[in-house]
mmCIF file of the N, C-alpha and C atoms, coordinates in Angstrom:
data_MODEL
# 
_entry.id   MODEL 
# 
loop_
_atom_site.group_PDB 
_atom_site.id 
_atom_site.type_symbol 
_atom_site.label_atom_id 
_atom_site.label_alt_id 
_atom_site.label_comp_id 
_atom_site.label_asym_id 
_atom_site.label_entity_id 
_atom_site.label_seq_id 
_atom_site.pdbx_PDB_ins_code 
_atom_site.Cartn_x 
_atom_site.Cartn_y 
_atom_site.Cartn_z 
_atom_site.occupancy 
_atom_site.B_iso_or_equiv 
_atom_site.pdbx_formal_charge 
_atom_site.auth_seq_id 
_atom_site.auth_comp_id 
_atom_site.auth_asym_id 
_atom_site.auth_atom_id 
_atom_site.pdbx_PDB_model_num 
ATOM 1   N N  . MET A 1 1  ? 78.435  -76.448 10.450  1.00 0.00 ? 1  MET A N  1 
ATOM 2   C CA . MET A 1 1  ? 78.596  -75.003 10.544  1.00 0.00 ? 1  MET A CA 1 
ATOM 3   C C  . MET A 1 1  ? 79.303  -74.618 11.842  1.00 0.00 ? 1  MET A C  1 
ATOM 4   N N  . ASP A 1 2  ? 78.922  -75.272 12.930  1.00 0.00 ? 2  ASP A N  1 
ATOM 5   C CA . ASP A 1 2  ? 79.557  -74.968 14.210  1.00 0.00 ? 2  ASP A CA 1 
ATOM 6   C C  . ASP A 1 2  ? 81.027  -75.362 14.207  1.00 0.00 ? 2  ASP A C  1 
ATOM 7   N N  . GLU A 1 3  ? 81.344  -76.453 13.504  1.00 0.00 ? 3  GLU A N  1 
ATOM 8   C CA . GLU A 1 3  ? 82.733  -76.888 13.428  1.00 0.00 ? 3  GLU A CA 1 
ATOM 9   C C  . GLU A 1 3  ? 83.578  -75.843 12.700  1.00 0.00 ? 3  GLU A C  1 
ATOM 10  N N  . VAL A 1 4  ? 83.030  -75.273 11.643  1.00 0.00 ? 4  VAL A N  1 
ATOM 11  C CA . VAL A 1 4  ? 83.750  -74.237 10.889  1.00 0.00 ? 4  VAL A CA 1 
ATOM 12  C C  . VAL A 1 4  ? 84.018  -73.033 11.778  1.00 0.00 ? 4  VAL A C  1 
ATOM 13  N N  . LYS A 1 5  ? 83.029  -72.627 12.539  1.00 0.00 ? 5  LYS A N  1 
ATOM 14  C CA . LYS A 1 5  ? 83.218  -71.480 13.439  1.00 0.00 ? 5  LYS A CA 1 
ATOM 15  C C  . LYS A 1 5  ? 84.260  -71.780 14.511  1.00 0.00 ? 5  LYS A C  1 
ATOM 16  N N  . ALA A 1 6  ? 84.256  -73.001 15.010  1.00 0.00 ? 6  ALA A N  1 
ATOM 17  C CA . ALA A 1 6  ? 85.247  -73.388 16.021  1.00 0.00 ? 6  ALA A CA 1 
ATOM 18  C C  . ALA A 1 6  ? 86.655  -73.362 15.429  1.00 0.00 ? 6  ALA A C  1 
ATOM 19  N N  . ILE A 1 7  ? 86.787  -73.847 14.203  1.00 0.00 ? 7  ILE A N  1 
ATOM 20  C CA . ILE A 1 7  ? 88.090  -73.836 13.542  1.00 0.00 ? 7  ILE A CA 1 
ATOM 21  C C  . ILE A 1 7  ? 88.537  -72.398 13.299  1.00 0.00 ? 7  ILE A C  1 
ATOM 22  N N  . GLU A 1 8  ? 87.629  -71.559 12.830  1.00 0.00 ? 8  GLU A N  1 
ATOM 23  C CA . GLU A 1 8  ? 87.972  -70.150 12.589  1.00 0.00 ? 8  GLU A CA 1 
ATOM 24  C C  . GLU A 1 8  ? 88.402  -69.460 13.877  1.00 0.00 ? 8  GLU A C  1 
ATOM 25  N N  . LYS A 1 9  ? 87.750  -69.774 14.981  1.00 0.00 ? 9  LYS A N  1 
ATOM 26  C CA . LYS A 1 9  ? 88.125  -69.194 16.278  1.00 0.00 ? 9  LYS A CA 1 
ATOM 27  C C  . LYS A 1 9  ? 89.523  -69.652 16.686  1.00 0.00 ? 9  LYS A C  1 
ATOM 28  N N  . GLU A 1 10 ? 89.804  -70.930 16.485  1.00 0.00 ? 10 GLU A N  1 
ATOM 29  C CA . GLU A 1 10 ? 91.128  -71.468 16.809  1.00 0.00 ? 10 GLU A CA 1 
ATOM 30  C C  . GLU A 1 10 ? 92.198  -70.806 15.945  1.00 0.00 ? 10 GLU A C  1 
ATOM 31  N N  . ILE A 1 11 ? 91.878  -70.569 14.679  1.00 0.00 ? 11 ILE A N  1 
ATOM 32  C CA . ILE A 1 11 ? 92.824  -69.880 13.785  1.00 0.00 ? 11 ILE A CA 1 
ATOM 33  C C  . ILE A 1 11 ? 93.098  -68.470 14.298  1.00 0.00 ? 11 ILE A C  1 
ATOM 34  N N  . GLU A 1 12 ? 92.054  -67.786 14.756  1.00 0.00 ? 12 GLU A N  1 
ATOM 35  C CA . GLU A 1 12 ? 92.235  -66.441 15.319  1.00 0.00 ? 12 GLU A CA 1 
ATOM 36  C C  . GLU A 1 12 ? 93.189  -66.475 16.512  1.00 0.00 ? 12 GLU A C  1 
ATOM 37  N N  . LEU A 1 13 ? 93.000  -67.442 17.393  1.00 0.00 ? 13 LEU A N  1 
ATOM 38  C CA . LEU A 1 13 ? 93.863  -67.561 18.569  1.00 0.00 ? 13 LEU A CA 1 
ATOM 39  C C  . LEU A 1 13 ? 95.307  -67.868 18.167  1.00 0.00 ? 13 LEU A C  1 
ATOM 40  N N  . LEU A 1 14 ? 95.478  -68.748 17.204  1.00 0.00 ? 14 LEU A N  1 
ATOM 41  C CA . LEU A 1 14 ? 96.826  -69.073 16.745  1.00 0.00 ? 14 LEU A CA 1 
ATOM 42  C C  . LEU A 1 14 ? 97.475  -67.878 16.045  1.00 0.00 ? 14 LEU A C  1 
ATOM 43  N N  . THR A 1 15 ? 96.674  -67.101 15.326  1.00 0.00 ? 15 THR A N  1 
ATOM 44  C CA . THR A 1 15 ? 97.201  -65.907 14.661  1.00 0.00 ? 15 THR A CA 1 
ATOM 45  C C  . THR A 1 15 ? 97.705  -64.907 15.687  1.00 0.00 ? 15 THR A C  1 
ATOM 46  N N  . GLU A 1 16 ? 96.982  -64.766 16.786  1.00 0.00 ? 16 GLU A N  1 
ATOM 47  C CA . GLU A 1 16 ? 97.453  -63.896 17.872  1.00 0.00 ? 16 GLU A CA 1 
ATOM 48  C C  . GLU A 1 16 ? 98.786  -64.392 18.415  1.00 0.00 ? 16 GLU A C  1 
ATOM 49  N N  . ARG A 1 17 ? 98.911  -65.707 18.567  1.00 0.00 ? 17 ARG A N  1 
ATOM 50  C CA . ARG A 1 17 ? 100.177 -66.272 19.062  1.00 0.00 ? 17 ARG A CA 1 
ATOM 51  C C  . ARG A 1 17 ? 101.299 -66.064 18.055  1.00 0.00 ? 17 ARG A C  1 
ATOM 52  N N  . VAL A 1 18 ? 101.000 -66.203 16.778  1.00 0.00 ? 18 VAL A N  1 
ATOM 53  C CA . VAL A 1 18 ? 102.007 -65.975 15.735  1.00 0.00 ? 18 VAL A CA 1 
ATOM 54  C C  . VAL A 1 18 ? 102.491 -64.540 15.796  1.00 0.00 ? 18 VAL A C  1 
ATOM 55  N N  . ASN A 1 19 ? 101.573 -63.616 15.945  1.00 0.00 ? 19 ASN A N  1 
ATOM 56  C CA . ASN A 1 19 ? 101.920 -62.197 15.940  1.00 0.00 ? 19 ASN A CA 1 
ATOM 57  C C  . ASN A 1 19 ? 102.633 -61.747 17.207  1.00 0.00 ? 19 ASN A C  1 
ATOM 58  N N  . SER A 1 20 ? 102.458 -62.476 18.293  1.00 0.00 ? 20 SER A N  1 
ATOM 59  C CA . SER A 1 20 ? 103.016 -62.019 19.565  1.00 0.00 ? 20 SER A CA 1 
ATOM 60  C C  . SER A 1 20 ? 104.243 -62.800 20.030  1.00 0.00 ? 20 SER A C  1 
ATOM 61  N N  . SER A 1 21 ? 104.666 -63.784 19.243  1.00 0.00 ? 21 SER A N  1 
ATOM 62  C CA . SER A 1 21 ? 105.783 -64.595 19.716  1.00 0.00 ? 21 SER A CA 1 
ATOM 63  C C  . SER A 1 21 ? 106.905 -64.623 18.685  1.00 0.00 ? 21 SER A C  1 
ATOM 64  N N  . ASP A 1 22 ? 108.019 -65.182 19.134  1.00 0.00 ? 22 ASP A N  1 
ATOM 65  C CA . ASP A 1 22 ? 109.115 -65.429 18.207  1.00 0.00 ? 22 ASP A CA 1 
ATOM 66  C C  . ASP A 1 22 ? 108.667 -66.508 17.221  1.00 0.00 ? 22 ASP A C  1 
ATOM 67  N N  . LYS A 1 23 ? 109.439 -66.704 16.204  1.00 0.00 ? 23 LYS A N  1 
ATOM 68  C CA . LYS A 1 23 ? 109.083 -67.718 15.214  1.00 0.00 ? 23 LYS A CA 1 
ATOM 69  C C  . LYS A 1 23 ? 108.990 -69.089 15.871  1.00 0.00 ? 23 LYS A C  1 
ATOM 70  N N  . ASN A 1 24 ? 107.833 -69.698 15.722  1.00 0.00 ? 24 ASN A N  1 
ATOM 71  C CA . ASN A 1 24 ? 107.570 -71.004 16.311  1.00 0.00 ? 24 ASN A CA 1 
ATOM 72  C C  . ASN A 1 24 ? 106.922 -71.878 15.237  1.00 0.00 ? 24 ASN A C  1 
ATOM 73  N N  . ALA A 1 25 ? 107.638 -72.864 14.769  1.00 0.00 ? 25 ALA A N  1 
ATOM 74  C CA . ALA A 1 25 ? 107.145 -73.719 13.693  1.00 0.00 ? 25 ALA A CA 1 
ATOM 75  C C  . ALA A 1 25 ? 105.866 -74.451 14.086  1.00 0.00 ? 25 ALA A C  1 
ATOM 76  N N  . GLU A 1 26 ? 105.782 -74.879 15.335  1.00 0.00 ? 26 GLU A N  1 
ATOM 77  C CA . GLU A 1 26 ? 104.618 -75.656 15.770  1.00 0.00 ? 26 GLU A CA 1 
ATOM 78  C C  . GLU A 1 26 ? 103.321 -74.859 15.645  1.00 0.00 ? 26 GLU A C  1 
ATOM 79  N N  . ILE A 1 27 ? 103.368 -73.575 15.938  1.00 0.00 ? 27 ILE A N  1 
ATOM 80  C CA . ILE A 1 27 ? 102.168 -72.738 15.804  1.00 0.00 ? 27 ILE A CA 1 
ATOM 81  C C  . ILE A 1 27 ? 101.757 -72.651 14.342  1.00 0.00 ? 27 ILE A C  1 
ATOM 82  N N  . HIS A 1 28 ? 102.730 -72.453 13.465  1.00 0.00 ? 28 HIS A N  1 
ATOM 83  C CA . HIS A 1 28 ? 102.426 -72.367 12.040  1.00 0.00 ? 28 HIS A CA 1 
ATOM 84  C C  . HIS A 1 28 ? 101.891 -73.693 11.506  1.00 0.00 ? 28 HIS A C  1 
ATOM 85  N N  . ILE A 1 29 ? 102.453 -74.796 11.957  1.00 0.00 ? 29 ILE A N  1 
ATOM 86  C CA . ILE A 1 29 ? 101.982 -76.111 11.519  1.00 0.00 ? 29 ILE A CA 1 
ATOM 87  C C  . ILE A 1 29 ? 100.543 -76.338 11.985  1.00 0.00 ? 29 ILE A C  1 
ATOM 88  N N  . GLU A 1 30 ? 100.282 -76.019 13.221  1.00 0.00 ? 30 GLU A N  1 
ATOM 89  C CA . GLU A 1 30 ? 98.933  -76.210 13.763  1.00 0.00 ? 30 GLU A CA 1 
ATOM 90  C C  . GLU A 1 30 ? 97.912  -75.372 12.998  1.00 0.00 ? 30 GLU A C  1 
ATOM 91  N N  . ARG A 1 31 ? 98.268  -74.102 12.740  1.00 0.00 ? 31 ARG A N  1 
ATOM 92  C CA . ARG A 1 31 ? 97.346  -73.228 12.015  1.00 0.00 ? 31 ARG A CA 1 
ATOM 93  C C  . ARG A 1 31 ? 97.185  -73.716 10.573  1.00 0.00 ? 31 ARG A C  1 
ATOM 94  N N  . ALA A 1 32 ? 98.275  -74.159 9.954   1.00 0.00 ? 32 ALA A N  1 
ATOM 95  C CA . ALA A 1 32 ? 98.204  -74.659 8.583   1.00 0.00 ? 32 ALA A CA 1 
ATOM 96  C C  . ALA A 1 32 ? 97.265  -75.859 8.478   1.00 0.00 ? 32 ALA A C  1 
ATOM 97  N N  . LYS A 1 33 ? 97.322  -76.745 9.437   1.00 0.00 ? 33 LYS A N  1 
ATOM 98  C CA . LYS A 1 33 ? 96.438  -77.915 9.421   1.00 0.00 ? 33 LYS A CA 1 
ATOM 99  C C  . LYS A 1 33 ? 94.971  -77.504 9.549   1.00 0.00 ? 33 LYS A C  1 
ATOM 100 N N  . LEU A 1 34 ? 94.723  -76.468 10.313  1.00 0.00 ? 34 LEU A N  1 
ATOM 101 C CA . LEU A 1 34 ? 93.348  -75.966 10.415  1.00 0.00 ? 34 LEU A CA 1 
ATOM 102 C C  . LEU A 1 34 ? 92.903  -75.344 9.087   1.00 0.00 ? 34 LEU A C  1 
ATOM 103 N N  . TYR A 1 35 ? 93.805  -74.612 8.438   1.00 0.00 ? 35 TYR A N  1 
ATOM 104 C CA . TYR A 1 35 ? 93.483  -74.067 7.116   1.00 0.00 ? 35 TYR A CA 1 
ATOM 105 C C  . TYR A 1 35 ? 93.177  -75.187 6.128   1.00 0.00 ? 35 TYR A C  1 
ATOM 106 N N  . LEU A 1 36 ? 93.907  -76.292 6.226   1.00 0.00 ? 36 LEU A N  1 
ATOM 107 C CA . LEU A 1 36 ? 93.630  -77.431 5.350   1.00 0.00 ? 36 LEU A CA 1 
ATOM 108 C C  . LEU A 1 36 ? 92.217  -77.950 5.565   1.00 0.00 ? 36 LEU A C  1 
ATOM 109 N N  . ARG A 1 37 ? 91.800  -78.007 6.812   1.00 0.00 ? 37 ARG A N  1 
ATOM 110 C CA . ARG A 1 37 ? 90.439  -78.496 7.112   1.00 0.00 ? 37 ARG A CA 1 
ATOM 111 C C  . ARG A 1 37 ? 89.381  -77.590 6.497   1.00 0.00 ? 37 ARG A C  1 
ATOM 112 N N  . LEU A 1 38 ? 89.717  -76.302 6.360   1.00 0.00 ? 38 LEU A N  1 
ATOM 113 C CA . LEU A 1 38 ? 88.785  -75.360 5.738   1.00 0.00 ? 38 LEU A CA 1 
ATOM 114 C C  . LEU A 1 38 ? 88.999  -75.257 4.227   1.00 0.00 ? 38 LEU A C  1 
ATOM 115 N N  . GLU A 1 39 ? 89.923  -76.059 3.705   1.00 0.00 ? 39 GLU A N  1 
ATOM 116 C CA . GLU A 1 39 ? 90.287  -76.059 2.292   1.00 0.00 ? 39 GLU A CA 1 
ATOM 117 C C  . GLU A 1 39 ? 90.809  -74.701 1.822   1.00 0.00 ? 39 GLU A C  1 
ATOM 118 N N  . GLN A 1 40 ? 91.498  -74.013 2.710   1.00 0.00 ? 40 GLN A N  1 
ATOM 119 C CA . GLN A 1 40 ? 92.165  -72.759 2.374   1.00 0.00 ? 40 GLN A CA 1 
ATOM 120 C C  . GLN A 1 40 ? 93.641  -73.098 2.138   1.00 0.00 ? 40 GLN A C  1 
ATOM 121 N N  . PHE A 1 41 ? 93.872  -73.700 0.981   1.00 0.00 ? 41 PHE A N  1 
ATOM 122 C CA . PHE A 1 41 ? 95.178  -74.275 0.691   1.00 0.00 ? 41 PHE A CA 1 
ATOM 123 C C  . PHE A 1 41 ? 96.279  -73.230 0.570   1.00 0.00 ? 41 PHE A C  1 
ATOM 124 N N  . ASP A 1 42 ? 95.936  -72.047 0.061   1.00 0.00 ? 42 ASP A N  1 
ATOM 125 C CA . ASP A 1 42 ? 96.947  -70.998 -0.079  1.00 0.00 ? 42 ASP A CA 1 
ATOM 126 C C  . ASP A 1 42 ? 97.483  -70.555 1.281   1.00 0.00 ? 42 ASP A C  1 
ATOM 127 N N  . LYS A 1 43 ? 96.598  -70.373 2.224   1.00 0.00 ? 43 LYS A N  1 
ATOM 128 C CA . LYS A 1 43 ? 97.015  -69.958 3.570   1.00 0.00 ? 43 LYS A CA 1 
ATOM 129 C C  . LYS A 1 43 ? 97.784  -71.082 4.270   1.00 0.00 ? 43 LYS A C  1 
ATOM 130 N N  . ALA A 1 44 ? 97.335  -72.305 4.065   1.00 0.00 ? 44 ALA A N  1 
ATOM 131 C CA . ALA A 1 44 ? 98.036  -73.451 4.652   1.00 0.00 ? 44 ALA A CA 1 
ATOM 132 C C  . ALA A 1 44 ? 99.450  -73.545 4.097   1.00 0.00 ? 44 ALA A C  1 
ATOM 133 N N  . LEU A 1 45 ? 99.573  -73.393 2.783   1.00 0.00 ? 45 LEU A N  1 
ATOM 134 C CA . LEU A 1 45 ? 100.901 -73.459 2.164   1.00 0.00 ? 45 LEU A CA 1 
ATOM 135 C C  . LEU A 1 45 ? 101.819 -72.384 2.720   1.00 0.00 ? 45 LEU A C  1 
ATOM 136 N N  . ASN A 1 46 ? 101.305 -71.172 2.879   1.00 0.00 ? 46 ASN A N  1 
ATOM 137 C CA . ASN A 1 46 ? 102.124 -70.089 3.433   1.00 0.00 ? 46 ASN A CA 1 
ATOM 138 C C  . ASN A 1 46 ? 102.644 -70.450 4.817   1.00 0.00 ? 46 ASN A C  1 
ATOM 139 N N  . ASP A 1 47 ? 101.786 -70.999 5.657   1.00 0.00 ? 47 ASP A N  1 
ATOM 140 C CA . ASP A 1 47 ? 102.218 -71.370 7.010   1.00 0.00 ? 47 ASP A CA 1 
ATOM 141 C C  . ASP A 1 47 ? 103.229 -72.512 6.980   1.00 0.00 ? 47 ASP A C  1 
ATOM 142 N N  . PHE A 1 48 ? 103.000 -73.494 6.113   1.00 0.00 ? 48 PHE A N  1 
ATOM 143 C CA . PHE A 1 48 ? 103.961 -74.598 6.021   1.00 0.00 ? 48 PHE A CA 1 
ATOM 144 C C  . PHE A 1 48 ? 105.314 -74.110 5.506   1.00 0.00 ? 48 PHE A C  1 
ATOM 145 N N  . ILE A 1 49 ? 105.312 -73.164 4.589   1.00 0.00 ? 49 ILE A N  1 
ATOM 146 C CA . ILE A 1 49 ? 106.578 -72.628 4.086   1.00 0.00 ? 49 ILE A CA 1 
ATOM 147 C C  . ILE A 1 49 ? 107.324 -71.900 5.201   1.00 0.00 ? 49 ILE A C  1 
ATOM 148 N N  . ILE A 1 50 ? 106.613 -71.107 5.994   1.00 0.00 ? 50 ILE A N  1 
ATOM 149 C CA . ILE A 1 50 ? 107.251 -70.426 7.129   1.00 0.00 ? 50 ILE A CA 1 
ATOM 150 C C  . ILE A 1 50 ? 107.814 -71.452 8.101   1.00 0.00 ? 50 ILE A C  1 
ATOM 151 N N  . ALA A 1 51 ? 107.025 -72.497 8.387   1.00 0.00 ? 51 ALA A N  1 
ATOM 152 C CA . ALA A 1 51 ? 107.491 -73.547 9.301   1.00 0.00 ? 51 ALA A CA 1 
ATOM 153 C C  . ALA A 1 51 ? 108.721 -74.248 8.742   1.00 0.00 ? 51 ALA A C  1 
ATOM 154 N N  . SER A 1 52 ? 108.765 -74.436 7.426   1.00 0.00 ? 52 SER A N  1 
ATOM 155 C CA . SER A 1 52 ? 109.920 -75.109 6.821   1.00 0.00 ? 52 SER A CA 1 
ATOM 156 C C  . SER A 1 52 ? 111.182 -74.256 6.911   1.00 0.00 ? 52 SER A C  1 
ATOM 157 N N  . GLU A 1 53 ? 111.006 -72.945 6.937   1.00 0.00 ? 53 GLU A N  1 
ATOM 158 C CA . GLU A 1 53 ? 112.160 -72.059 7.105   1.00 0.00 ? 53 GLU A CA 1 
ATOM 159 C C  . GLU A 1 53 ? 112.716 -72.157 8.524   1.00 0.00 ? 53 GLU A C  1 
ATOM 160 N N  . ILE A 1 54 ? 111.839 -72.441 9.473   1.00 0.00 ? 54 ILE A N  1 
ATOM 161 C CA . ILE A 1 54 ? 112.254 -72.573 10.867  1.00 0.00 ? 54 ILE A CA 1 
ATOM 162 C C  . ILE A 1 54 ? 112.817 -73.975 11.123  1.00 0.00 ? 54 ILE A C  1 
ATOM 163 N N  . GLN A 1 55 ? 112.163 -74.982 10.550  1.00 0.00 ? 55 GLN A N  1 
ATOM 164 C CA . GLN A 1 55 ? 112.580 -76.384 10.725  1.00 0.00 ? 55 GLN A CA 1 
ATOM 165 C C  . GLN A 1 55 ? 112.789 -77.030 9.348   1.00 0.00 ? 55 GLN A C  1 
ATOM 166 N N  . PRO A 1 56 ? 113.866 -76.696 8.665   1.00 0.00 ? 56 PRO A N  1 
ATOM 167 C CA . PRO A 1 56 ? 114.062 -77.207 7.298   1.00 0.00 ? 56 PRO A CA 1 
ATOM 168 C C  . PRO A 1 56 ? 114.235 -78.725 7.210   1.00 0.00 ? 56 PRO A C  1 
ATOM 169 N N  . GLU A 1 57 ? 114.542 -79.374 8.315   1.00 0.00 ? 57 GLU A N  1 
ATOM 170 C CA . GLU A 1 57 ? 114.761 -80.822 8.295   1.00 0.00 ? 57 GLU A CA 1 
ATOM 171 C C  . GLU A 1 57 ? 113.475 -81.631 8.461   1.00 0.00 ? 57 GLU A C  1 
ATOM 172 N N  . SER A 1 58 ? 112.347 -80.985 8.705   1.00 0.00 ? 58 SER A N  1 
ATOM 173 C CA . SER A 1 58 ? 111.098 -81.686 9.005   1.00 0.00 ? 58 SER A CA 1 
ATOM 174 C C  . SER A 1 58 ? 110.496 -82.358 7.768   1.00 0.00 ? 58 SER A C  1 
ATOM 175 N N  . ALA A 1 59 ? 110.402 -83.670 7.817   1.00 0.00 ? 59 ALA A N  1 
ATOM 176 C CA . ALA A 1 59 ? 109.792 -84.434 6.723   1.00 0.00 ? 59 ALA A CA 1 
ATOM 177 C C  . ALA A 1 59 ? 108.288 -84.169 6.654   1.00 0.00 ? 59 ALA A C  1 
ATOM 178 N N  . GLU A 1 60 ? 107.646 -84.017 7.800   1.00 0.00 ? 60 GLU A N  1 
ATOM 179 C CA . GLU A 1 60 ? 106.205 -83.768 7.823   1.00 0.00 ? 60 GLU A CA 1 
ATOM 180 C C  . GLU A 1 60 ? 105.861 -82.488 7.071   1.00 0.00 ? 60 GLU A C  1 
ATOM 181 N N  . ILE A 1 61 ? 106.615 -81.444 7.335   1.00 0.00 ? 61 ILE A N  1 
ATOM 182 C CA . ILE A 1 61 ? 106.349 -80.157 6.679   1.00 0.00 ? 61 ILE A CA 1 
ATOM 183 C C  . ILE A 1 61 ? 106.546 -80.295 5.170   1.00 0.00 ? 61 ILE A C  1 
ATOM 184 N N  . LYS A 1 62 ? 107.622 -80.949 4.759   1.00 0.00 ? 62 LYS A N  1 
ATOM 185 C CA . LYS A 1 62 ? 107.886 -81.143 3.332   1.00 0.00 ? 62 LYS A CA 1 
ATOM 186 C C  . LYS A 1 62 ? 106.759 -81.916 2.665   1.00 0.00 ? 62 LYS A C  1 
ATOM 187 N N  . GLN A 1 63 ? 106.236 -82.929 3.348   1.00 0.00 ? 63 GLN A N  1 
ATOM 188 C CA . GLN A 1 63 ? 105.148 -83.728 2.786   1.00 0.00 ? 63 GLN A CA 1 
ATOM 189 C C  . GLN A 1 63 ? 103.881 -82.892 2.610   1.00 0.00 ? 63 GLN A C  1 
ATOM 190 N N  . HIS A 1 64 ? 103.592 -82.054 3.585   1.00 0.00 ? 64 HIS A N  1 
ATOM 191 C CA . HIS A 1 64 ? 102.418 -81.191 3.466   1.00 0.00 ? 64 HIS A CA 1 
ATOM 192 C C  . HIS A 1 64 ? 102.578 -80.200 2.306   1.00 0.00 ? 64 HIS A C  1 
ATOM 193 N N  . ILE A 1 65 ? 103.753 -79.613 2.192   1.00 0.00 ? 65 ILE A N  1 
ATOM 194 C CA . ILE A 1 65 ? 104.000 -78.668 1.094   1.00 0.00 ? 65 ILE A CA 1 
ATOM 195 C C  . ILE A 1 65 ? 103.822 -79.372 -0.250  1.00 0.00 ? 65 ILE A C  1 
ATOM 196 N N  . ASN A 1 66 ? 104.390 -80.557 -0.394  1.00 0.00 ? 66 ASN A N  1 
ATOM 197 C CA . ASN A 1 66 ? 104.254 -81.305 -1.651  1.00 0.00 ? 66 ASN A CA 1 
ATOM 198 C C  . ASN A 1 66 ? 102.804 -81.673 -1.933  1.00 0.00 ? 66 ASN A C  1 
ATOM 199 N N  . MET A 1 67 ? 102.057 -82.030 -0.895  1.00 0.00 ? 67 MET A N  1 
ATOM 200 C CA . MET A 1 67 ? 100.654 -82.377 -1.073  1.00 0.00 ? 67 MET A CA 1 
ATOM 201 C C  . MET A 1 67 ? 99.856  -81.175 -1.593  1.00 0.00 ? 67 MET A C  1 
ATOM 202 N N  . ILE A 1 68 ? 100.070 -80.016 -0.987  1.00 0.00 ? 68 ILE A N  1 
ATOM 203 C CA . ILE A 1 68 ? 99.333  -78.817 -1.400  1.00 0.00 ? 68 ILE A CA 1 
ATOM 204 C C  . ILE A 1 68 ? 99.729  -78.416 -2.819  1.00 0.00 ? 68 ILE A C  1 
ATOM 205 N N  . LYS A 1 69 ? 101.007 -78.500 -3.143  1.00 0.00 ? 69 LYS A N  1 
ATOM 206 C CA . LYS A 1 69 ? 101.441 -78.183 -4.505  1.00 0.00 ? 69 LYS A CA 1 
ATOM 207 C C  . LYS A 1 69 ? 100.808 -79.140 -5.509  1.00 0.00 ? 69 LYS A C  1 
ATOM 208 N N  . SER A 1 70 ? 100.648 -80.402 -5.131  1.00 0.00 ? 70 SER A N  1 
ATOM 209 C CA . SER A 1 70 ? 99.977  -81.371 -6.001  1.00 0.00 ? 70 SER A CA 1 
ATOM 210 C C  . SER A 1 70 ? 98.518  -80.985 -6.211  1.00 0.00 ? 70 SER A C  1 
ATOM 211 N N  . ILE A 1 71 ? 97.875  -80.536 -5.159  1.00 0.00 ? 71 ILE A N  1 
ATOM 212 C CA . ILE A 1 71 ? 96.479  -80.083 -5.270  1.00 0.00 ? 71 ILE A CA 1 
ATOM 213 C C  . ILE A 1 71 ? 96.399  -78.908 -6.226  1.00 0.00 ? 71 ILE A C  1 
ATOM 214 N N  . PHE A 1 72 ? 97.302  -77.933 -6.081  1.00 0.00 ? 72 PHE A N  1 
ATOM 215 C CA . PHE A 1 72 ? 97.306  -76.779 -6.976  1.00 0.00 ? 72 PHE A CA 1 
ATOM 216 C C  . PHE A 1 72 ? 97.557  -77.207 -8.423  1.00 0.00 ? 72 PHE A C  1 
ATOM 217 N N  . ASN A 1 73 ? 98.509  -78.117 -8.628  1.00 0.00 ? 73 ASN A N  1 
ATOM 218 C CA . ASN A 1 73 ? 98.801  -78.579 -9.979  1.00 0.00 ? 73 ASN A CA 1 
ATOM 219 C C  . ASN A 1 73 ? 97.595  -79.280 -10.595 1.00 0.00 ? 73 ASN A C  1 
ATOM 220 N N  . TYR A 1 74 ? 96.919  -80.090 -9.812  1.00 0.00 ? 74 TYR A N  1 
ATOM 221 C CA . TYR A 1 74 ? 95.747  -80.796 -10.314 1.00 0.00 ? 74 TYR A CA 1 
ATOM 222 C C  . TYR A 1 74 ? 94.642  -79.814 -10.687 1.00 0.00 ? 74 TYR A C  1 
ATOM 223 N N  . ARG A 1 75 ? 94.435  -78.814 -9.868  1.00 0.00 ? 75 ARG A N  1 
ATOM 224 C CA . ARG A 1 75 ? 93.378  -77.843 -10.114 1.00 0.00 ? 75 ARG A CA 1 
ATOM 225 C C  . ARG A 1 75 ? 93.674  -76.963 -11.325 1.00 0.00 ? 75 ARG A C  1 
ATOM 226 N N  . ASN A 1 76 ? 94.948  -76.847 -11.685 1.00 0.00 ? 76 ASN A N  1 
ATOM 227 C CA . ASN A 1 76 ? 95.317  -75.993 -12.808 1.00 0.00 ? 76 ASN A CA 1 
ATOM 228 C C  . ASN A 1 76 ? 95.385  -76.745 -14.136 1.00 0.00 ? 76 ASN A C  1 
ATOM 229 N N  . ILE A 1 77 ? 95.085  -78.034 -14.119 1.00 0.00 ? 77 ILE A N  1 
ATOM 230 C CA . ILE A 1 77 ? 95.087  -78.804 -15.359 1.00 0.00 ? 77 ILE A CA 1 
ATOM 231 C C  . ILE A 1 77 ? 93.797  -78.490 -16.114 1.00 0.00 ? 77 ILE A C  1 
ATOM 232 N N  . ASP A 1 78 ? 93.967  -78.164 -17.368 1.00 0.00 ? 78 ASP A N  1 
ATOM 233 C CA . ASP A 1 78 ? 92.815  -77.936 -18.225 1.00 0.00 ? 78 ASP A CA 1 
ATOM 234 C C  . ASP A 1 78 ? 92.527  -79.245 -18.952 1.00 0.00 ? 78 ASP A C  1 
ATOM 235 N N  . ILE A 1 79 ? 91.526  -79.969 -18.512 1.00 0.00 ? 79 ILE A N  1 
ATOM 236 C CA . ILE A 1 79 ? 91.263  -81.292 -19.075 1.00 0.00 ? 79 ILE A CA 1 
ATOM 237 C C  . ILE A 1 79 ? 90.731  -81.211 -20.515 1.00 0.00 ? 79 ILE A C  1 
ATOM 238 N N  . TYR A 1 80 ? 90.296  -80.043 -20.939 1.00 0.00 ? 80 TYR A N  1 
ATOM 239 C CA . TYR A 1 80 ? 89.765  -79.901 -22.283 1.00 0.00 ? 80 TYR A CA 1 
ATOM 240 C C  . TYR A 1 80 ? 90.837  -79.507 -23.290 1.00 0.00 ? 80 TYR A C  1 
ATOM 241 N N  . ASN A 1 81 ? 91.969  -79.024 -22.834 1.00 0.00 ? 81 ASN A N  1 
ATOM 242 C CA . ASN A 1 81 ? 93.054  -78.613 -23.716 1.00 0.00 ? 81 ASN A CA 1 
ATOM 243 C C  . ASN A 1 81 ? 94.377  -79.187 -23.209 1.00 0.00 ? 81 ASN A C  1 
ATOM 244 N N  . PRO A 1 82 ? 94.579  -80.471 -23.378 1.00 0.00 ? 82 PRO A N  1 
ATOM 245 C CA . PRO A 1 82 ? 95.807  -81.096 -22.832 1.00 0.00 ? 82 PRO A CA 1 
ATOM 246 C C  . PRO A 1 82 ? 97.067  -80.651 -23.549 1.00 0.00 ? 82 PRO A C  1 
# 
């Protein structure tokens, strides 16, 4: 429980930095990774997409985006009606 609160606090601090600075991919990547730890995949994907717009050549960002999309695809499979 304490770890979750610490992560949420860190996300708040990073959100302040996002709102007060120019576009910085590293801030979005860091916040996205924290969202992943909380299993908030939609928010993580949004941050990774923003980071990819800033750094389109980054393989790490592309891998994270593909991983999250795979998670979404898996969750949307209806195993009872293939």
